[in-house]
N, CA, C and O atoms as a MOPAC input file, in Angstrom:
PM7 MOZYME 1SCF
protein

 N     83.17400 1    70.79700 1   214.16000 1
 C     83.23900 1    72.76900 1   215.12100 1
 C     83.86700 1    73.21700 1   214.31600 1
 O     84.45900 1    72.68900 1   213.37500 1
 N     83.77200 1    74.37300 1   214.67500 1
 C     84.29300 1    75.50300 1   214.27900 1
 C     85.25800 1    76.24200 1   215.55300 1
 O     86.06500 1    75.91900 1   216.42600 1
 N     84.94600 1    76.79200 1   215.30200 1
 C     85.70400 1    77.31500 1   217.23300 1
 C     85.93500 1    78.54900 1   216.36300 1
 O     86.50400 1    78.85300 1   215.31500 1
 N     84.97300 1    79.27700 1   217.63800 1
 C     84.58700 1    80.83300 1   217.92900 1
 C     86.17600 1    81.37700 1   217.65600 1
 O     86.36200 1    81.82200 1   216.52400 1
 N     86.90500 1    81.38100 1   218.23600 1
 C     88.17100 1    81.96500 1   217.75600 1
 C     89.24900 1    82.14300 1   217.62100 1
 O     89.75600 1    81.26100 1   218.31500 1
 N     90.05200 1    82.71700 1   217.17400 1
 C     91.10800 1    82.26700 1   216.02200 1
 C     92.09500 1    83.42500 1   216.65800 1
 O     91.92700 1    84.63800 1   216.52700 1
 N     93.43000 1    82.61100 1   217.55800 1
 C     94.36800 1    83.83500 1   218.06200 1
 C     95.50000 1    83.59900 1   216.85700 1
 O     96.29800 1    82.69600 1   217.11200 1
 N     95.72600 1    84.44700 1   215.27500 1
 C     96.70600 1    83.94700 1   214.74300 1
 C     98.03300 1    84.54000 1   214.87600 1
 O     98.07600 1    85.67500 1   215.35100 1
 N     98.89100 1    84.09100 1   214.61100 1
 C    100.11900 1    85.08400 1   214.69100 1
 C    101.34400 1    84.14100 1   213.65500 1
 O    101.53100 1    82.92500 1   213.68700 1
 N    101.89300 1    84.94800 1   212.97300 1
 C    102.92300 1    83.90800 1   211.80400 1
 C    104.08500 1    84.17300 1   212.44300 1
 O    104.61400 1    85.27400 1   212.29300 1
 N    104.72400 1    83.06700 1   213.35800 1
 C    105.62000 1    82.88400 1   213.30700 1
 C    107.42000 1    83.74800 1   212.97400 1
 O    108.35600 1    84.35800 1   213.49100 1
 N    106.63000 1    82.91400 1   211.16700 1
 C    108.63000 1    83.26600 1   210.76400 1
 C    107.52600 1    83.37400 1   208.87900 1
 O    106.30600 1    83.23400 1   208.78800 1
 N    108.32300 1    83.59800 1   207.92100 1
 C    107.80800 1    84.13100 1   206.91200 1
 C    108.60300 1    84.12400 1   206.06300 1
 O    109.10600 1    85.24700 1   206.07900 1
 N    109.27500 1    83.24500 1   204.91400 1
 C    110.19600 1    83.45200 1   204.36600 1
 C    110.17300 1    83.73700 1   203.40800 1
 O    109.90700 1    82.87100 1   202.57400 1
 N    110.50600 1    85.47800 1   202.85200 1
 C    109.92300 1    85.78200 1   201.96400 1
 C    111.33700 1    86.20700 1   200.76100 1
 O    112.24700 1    86.76000 1   201.37900 1
 N    111.51000 1    86.11400 1   199.89500 1
 C    112.90900 1    86.87200 1   199.10400 1
 C    113.09200 1    88.14300 1   197.94900 1
 O    112.79300 1    88.31800 1   196.76800 1
 N    113.49400 1    88.59800 1   198.59400 1
 C    113.47500 1    89.98500 1   196.94600 1
 C    113.21400 1    90.89700 1   198.13200 1
 O    113.35500 1    92.08100 1   197.82600 1
 N    112.90800 1    90.70900 1   199.26700 1
 C    111.88400 1    91.62400 1   199.63500 1
 C    112.96100 1    92.99500 1   200.98500 1
 O    113.70400 1    92.55600 1   201.86300 1
 N    112.78200 1    94.14900 1   200.81200 1
 C    113.91500 1    94.47800 1   202.17000 1
 C    113.46100 1    94.26400 1   203.44000 1
 O    112.38700 1    94.51100 1   203.99000 1
 N    114.56400 1    93.71700 1   203.83200 1
 C    114.43700 1    93.87400 1   205.46600 1
 C    113.77100 1    94.12300 1   206.11700 1
 O    113.02400 1    93.38400 1   206.75900 1
 N    113.92700 1    96.07500 1   206.14200 1
 C    112.90100 1    96.75600 1   206.48200 1
 C    111.29300 1    96.45600 1   206.08200 1
 O    110.15100 1    96.81800 1   206.36500 1
 N    111.38600 1    96.34000 1   205.97400 1
 C    109.87200 1    96.17700 1   205.32200 1
 C    108.93100 1    94.73800 1   205.94600 1
 O    107.70200 1    94.71600 1   205.89800 1
 N    109.95300 1    93.34000 1   206.64000 1
 C    109.03400 1    92.32800 1   207.31400 1
 C    108.36200 1    92.37000 1   207.84300 1
 O    107.51400 1    91.49200 1   207.68500 1
 N    108.11700 1    93.45500 1   208.98700 1
 C    107.52500 1    93.30500 1   209.98200 1
 C    105.54100 1    93.81400 1   209.39800 1
 O    104.44500 1    93.32300 1   209.66900 1
 N    106.01200 1    95.04600 1   208.49700 1
 C    104.91300 1    95.22800 1   207.87200 1
 C    103.89400 1    94.18200 1   207.32700 1
 O    102.69400 1    94.01000 1   207.54000 1
 N    104.97400 1    93.43200 1   206.40800 1
 C    103.86500 1    92.66600 1   205.72700 1
 C    104.07100 1    91.57800 1   206.24000 1
 O    104.41500 1    90.84100 1   205.31500 1
 N    104.06600 1    90.89200 1   207.39500 1
 C    103.66200 1    90.20400 1   208.43100 1
 C    102.11300 1    91.30800 1   209.08600 1
 O    101.68900 1    92.28600 1   208.47100 1
 N    102.01900 1    91.22400 1   209.30400 1
 C    101.45900 1    91.88400 1   210.14900 1
 C     99.79800 1    91.98000 1   208.94700 1
 O     98.61900 1    91.83300 1   209.27100 1
 N    100.53200 1    92.33700 1   207.28900 1
 C     99.51100 1    92.42900 1   206.41900 1
 C     99.01700 1    91.91200 1   206.03400 1
 O     97.94400 1    92.33100 1   205.59800 1
 N     99.33000 1    90.79600 1   205.90400 1
 C     99.33200 1    89.06300 1   206.14300 1
 C     98.15800 1    88.62700 1   206.66200 1
 O     97.03600 1    88.23500 1   206.34000 1
 N     99.35100 1    89.00500 1   208.24500 1
 C     97.79300 1    88.48400 1   209.51000 1
 C     96.79100 1    89.36800 1   208.66000 1
 O     96.82400 1    89.24900 1   207.43500 1
 N     96.14500 1    90.00900 1   209.09100 1
 C     95.20700 1    91.12700 1   208.33300 1
 C     94.36300 1    90.68900 1   207.19700 1
 O     93.16900 1    90.94400 1   207.04000 1
 N     95.29200 1    89.86200 1   206.27400 1
 C     94.39400 1    89.55600 1   204.86500 1
 C     94.35800 1    87.68000 1   205.63800 1
 O     93.49500 1    87.31700 1   206.43800 1
 N     95.34000 1    86.91000 1   205.19800 1
 C     95.08100 1    85.65500 1   206.22800 1
 C     93.58700 1    85.37500 1   207.36800 1
 O     92.80600 1    84.42400 1   207.33500 1
 N     93.58200 1    86.51100 1   208.26000 1
 C     92.29300 1    86.36700 1   209.51600 1
 C     91.04900 1    87.07400 1   208.75900 1
 O     90.32100 1    87.15400 1   209.74900 1
 N     90.23800 1    87.67700 1   207.65900 1
 C     90.18500 1    87.55400 1   206.42000 1
 C     89.58300 1    86.96500 1   206.10700 1
 O     88.41900 1    86.93000 1   206.50400 1
 N     90.26200 1    85.89600 1   204.88900 1
 C     89.82100 1    84.61400 1   204.56800 1
 C     89.36700 1    84.00300 1   205.33500 1
 O     88.33600 1    83.65300 1   204.76000 1
 N     89.32900 1    83.34200 1   206.76100 1
 C     89.22900 1    82.95100 1   207.77000 1
 C     88.23500 1    83.07300 1   207.94200 1
 O     87.64600 1    82.31100 1   208.70900 1
 N     87.39000 1    84.43300 1   207.08600 1
 C     85.89100 1    84.85800 1   207.75000 1
 C     85.93100 1    84.79600 1   207.32100 1
 O     86.85800 1    84.11100 1   207.75300 1
 N     85.95500 1    84.63500 1   205.39500 1
 C     84.76100 1    85.06400 1   205.29000 1
 C     85.04400 1    83.99300 1   204.01600 1
 O     84.18500 1    84.26800 1   203.17900 1
 N     86.07000 1    82.64400 1   203.40200 1
 C     85.84700 1    81.16600 1   203.24600 1
 C     85.43700 1    80.48000 1   204.18600 1
 O     84.54800 1    79.71600 1   203.81000 1
 N     85.76200 1    80.36800 1   205.63200 1
 C     86.22500 1    79.87100 1   206.47100 1
 C     86.86700 1    78.30600 1   207.39700 1
 O     86.90700 1    77.20500 1   206.84700 1
 N     87.14400 1    78.45900 1   208.29700 1
 C     88.51000 1    77.43200 1   209.13400 1
 C     88.49600 1    76.08200 1   208.13500 1
 O     87.55400 1    75.29000 1   208.17200 1
 N     89.42900 1    75.94100 1   207.40600 1
 C     89.58600 1    74.79900 1   207.21500 1
 C     89.97600 1    73.04400 1   207.69500 1
 O     91.10300 1    72.69400 1   208.04600 1
 N     89.01000 1    72.29600 1   207.62500 1
 C     88.53800 1    70.22900 1   208.75900 1
 C     90.68000 1    71.55200 1   209.27000 1
 O     90.64400 1    72.59600 1   209.92100 1
 N     91.57200 1    71.13700 1   208.88600 1
 C     92.37000 1    71.21400 1   209.35200 1
 C     93.05500 1    71.81900 1   210.51800 1
 O     94.03300 1    71.28600 1   211.04200 1
 N     92.47200 1    73.07400 1   210.97300 1
 C     92.39400 1    73.90800 1   211.77000 1
 C     91.56800 1    74.01300 1   212.62500 1
 O     91.75200 1    74.71400 1   213.62000 1
 N     90.42700 1    73.29800 1   212.39600 1
 C     89.32600 1    73.08300 1   213.30000 1
 C     89.15800 1    71.80700 1   214.48700 1
 O     88.67500 1    71.65400 1   215.60900 1
 N     90.03200 1    70.86800 1   213.24400 1
 C     89.47600 1    69.44800 1   214.16300 1
 C     90.95500 1    69.70600 1   215.48800 1
 O     90.83900 1    69.49700 1   216.69600 1
 N     92.44300 1    70.27800 1   214.65300 1
 C     93.86600 1    70.15300 1   215.69000 1
 C     94.37500 1    71.80700 1   216.20200 1
 O     95.53900 1    72.19500 1   216.29700 1
 N     92.89100 1    72.74700 1   216.53400 1
 C     93.55900 1    74.37400 1   217.04600 1
 C     94.47700 1    74.40000 1   216.40200 1
 O     94.20200 1    74.96500 1   215.34400 1
 N     95.84700 1    73.97400 1   216.45800 1
 C     97.04000 1    74.44300 1   216.18300 1
 C     97.61500 1    73.55200 1   215.43500 1
 O     97.60500 1    72.32400 1   215.35400 1
 N     98.18100 1    74.52800 1   214.83900 1
 C     99.46700 1    73.86700 1   213.63300 1
 C    100.87100 1    74.63200 1   213.70300 1
 O    101.30800 1    75.77500 1   213.56500 1
 N    101.13600 1    73.87800 1   213.87400 1
 C    103.51200 1    74.28200 1   214.13300 1
 C    103.57400 1    74.69800 1   212.71200 1
 O    103.31700 1    75.90100 1   212.67400 1
 N    103.85800 1    74.11600 1   211.24800 1
 C    103.78900 1    75.19600 1   210.72800 1
 C    102.92200 1    75.45400 1   209.71700 1
 O    101.74700 1    75.58900 1   210.05800 1
 N    103.20200 1    75.56600 1   208.48300 1
 C    102.67600 1    75.32700 1   206.94400 1
 C    103.32600 1    76.07000 1   206.04300 1
 O    103.59000 1    77.27300 1   206.02900 1
 N    103.66700 1    74.76300 1   204.91300 1
 C    104.27200 1    75.10700 1   203.86100 1
 C    103.17300 1    75.43100 1   202.50200 1
 O    102.59400 1    74.76700 1   201.64200 1
 N    103.29300 1    76.87200 1   202.90600 1
 C    102.13800 1    77.41000 1   201.32900 1
 C    102.60800 1    77.48000 1   200.23400 1
 O    101.88900 1    78.12700 1   199.47300 1
 N    104.30000 1    76.76700 1   199.40700 1
 C    103.86300 1    76.69500 1   198.24700 1
 C    105.22000 1    77.36300 1   197.90200 1
 O    106.01100 1    77.65600 1   198.79900 1
 N    105.54200 1    77.65800 1   196.28100 1
 C    106.38800 1    79.07200 1   196.15700 1
 C    105.15000 1    79.93300 1   194.91600 1
 O    104.15400 1    79.47300 1   194.35800 1
 N    105.65700 1    81.03000 1   194.86800 1
 C    104.55600 1    82.06800 1   193.77100 1
 C    105.73400 1    82.97800 1   193.19600 1
 O    106.78700 1    83.05000 1   193.83000 1
 N    105.61800 1    83.44700 1   192.39100 1
 C    106.50800 1    84.20700 1   191.40300 1
 C    105.54500 1    85.45600 1   191.49200 1
 O    104.34200 1    85.22200 1   191.36800 1
 N    106.11000 1    87.25600 1   191.77000 1
 C    105.36800 1    87.83100 1   191.30400 1
 C    106.27100 1    88.47800 1   190.45800 1
 O    107.48300 1    88.25900 1   190.46400 1
 N    105.68900 1    89.28200 1   189.72200 1
 C    106.15600 1    90.43200 1   188.07600 1
 C    107.73200 1    91.53100 1   189.71200 1
 O    107.97000 1    91.32200 1   190.90100 1
 N    108.06100 1    92.14700 1   189.07900 1
 C    108.43300 1    92.60900 1   189.53800 1
 C    108.07900 1    94.27800 1   189.46500 1
 O    107.67300 1    94.66100 1   188.36800 1
 N    108.18600 1    95.17600 1   190.41100 1
 C    107.25700 1    96.46700 1   190.81000 1
 C    105.74200 1    96.71000 1   191.13100 1
 O    105.08600 1    97.68700 1   191.49300 1
 N    105.38300 1    94.97200 1   190.74800 1
 C    103.66600 1    94.77000 1   191.43900 1
 C    103.48000 1    95.13700 1   193.00600 1
 O    103.94900 1    94.79600 1   194.09100 1
 N    102.31900 1    96.21700 1   192.37500 1
 C    102.08500 1    96.01800 1   193.82300 1
 C    102.25200 1    95.58700 1   195.07700 1
 O    103.15800 1    94.76500 1   194.94000 1
 N    101.81500 1    95.61500 1   196.81800 1
 C    102.48100 1    95.17700 1   197.63000 1
 C    100.81300 1    94.32900 1   198.09300 1
 O    100.80900 1    93.39900 1   198.90000 1
 N     99.37200 1    94.90000 1   197.36100 1
 C     98.85500 1    94.64400 1   197.72200 1
 C     98.39900 1    92.45800 1   197.27000 1
 O     97.94700 1    91.43300 1   197.78200 1
 N     99.07900 1    93.12100 1   195.76100 1
 C     99.19200 1    92.10500 1   194.93200 1
 C    100.17500 1    90.45200 1   195.92500 1
 O    100.02100 1    89.23100 1   195.91400 1
 N    101.37000 1    91.68800 1   196.81500 1
 C    101.75600 1    90.37700 1   196.87300 1
 C    101.20200 1    90.17200 1   198.11900 1
 O    101.41000 1    89.00500 1   198.45200 1
 N    100.56900 1    90.80500 1   198.98300 1
 C    100.56500 1    90.01800 1   200.42600 1
 C     98.95800 1    89.05500 1   199.81300 1
 O     98.82900 1    88.20000 1   200.68800 1
 N     97.41200 1    88.78300 1   198.44500 1
 C     97.21600 1    88.72400 1   198.15900 1
 C     97.33600 1    87.19500 1   198.43100 1
 O     96.80900 1    86.32700 1   199.12700 1
 N     98.98400 1    87.44000 1   196.86900 1
 C     99.39500 1    85.92900 1   197.01100 1
 C     99.96600 1    84.93300 1   197.91400 1
 O    100.27700 1    83.76800 1   197.66600 1
 N    100.07000 1    85.73700 1   199.24300 1
 C    101.07300 1    84.98600 1   200.36000 1
 C     99.82400 1    84.62000 1   201.08500 1
 O     99.59800 1    83.42300 1   201.26300 1
 N     98.91700 1    85.59300 1   201.55900 1
 C     97.81500 1    84.88600 1   201.81400 1
 C     97.38800 1    83.83400 1   200.66100 1
 O     96.39000 1    83.13300 1   200.82500 1
 N     97.73100 1    83.79500 1   200.14900 1
 C     96.16700 1    82.43700 1   199.57700 1
 C     97.90200 1    81.49800 1   199.78200 1
 O     98.15000 1    80.77300 1   200.74600 1
 N     98.37000 1    81.63100 1   199.22600 1
 C     99.27600 1    80.39800 1   199.75200 1
 C     99.66700 1    80.39300 1   200.62300 1
 O     99.75400 1    79.16600 1   200.57900 1
 N    100.22500 1    80.70900 1   201.92600 1
 C     99.54300 1    80.18800 1   203.15300 1
 C     97.32700 1    79.14100 1   203.72600 1
 O     97.10100 1    78.02500 1   204.19400 1
 N     96.19400 1    80.47000 1   203.26300 1
 C     95.38100 1    79.48700 1   203.48300 1
 C     95.56800 1    78.34500 1   203.05000 1
 O     95.53100 1    77.39000 1   203.82600 1
 N     95.85700 1    78.14900 1   201.45300 1
 C     96.17100 1    76.83800 1   201.39200 1
 C     96.65400 1    75.51600 1   200.88700 1
 O     96.50200 1    74.60500 1   200.07300 1
 N     97.44500 1    76.07800 1   202.05800 1
 C     98.87600 1    75.06500 1   202.64600 1
 C     97.87100 1    74.94900 1   204.57700 1
 O     98.61500 1    74.27300 1   205.28700 1
 N     97.29600 1    75.14400 1   204.94900 1
 C     96.49600 1    74.92900 1   205.53300 1
 C     94.95300 1    73.81100 1   205.64200 1
 O     94.38600 1    73.16100 1   206.52000 1
 N     94.74800 1    74.13100 1   204.00800 1
 C     94.01900 1    73.16900 1   203.60400 1
 C     94.14100 1    71.97000 1   203.72400 1
 O     93.30500 1    71.15800 1   204.12100 1
 N     95.99800 1    71.68300 1   203.12500 1
 C     96.58300 1    70.58300 1   202.44000 1
 C     95.96300 1    69.05400 1   204.48100 1
 O     96.25100 1    67.85700 1   204.46600 1

């Protein structure tokens, strides 16, 4: 059974190499991108069954210096979505 509404909230997102002042904007955009992915790709079974997940390990990834913010956000969202599927 897939929930009709999901309240997505990222309480803590650990990223290294970004300016501290960018943290809230990065978090907001990651939430938006992850919401889009959930709508497009569906809700992972772990979330649909349990309803709440206390933490997600998205693993690690690297991006080249100077890469566009959109690319970083997409990688973060993919990592979190992948963590939800585990």
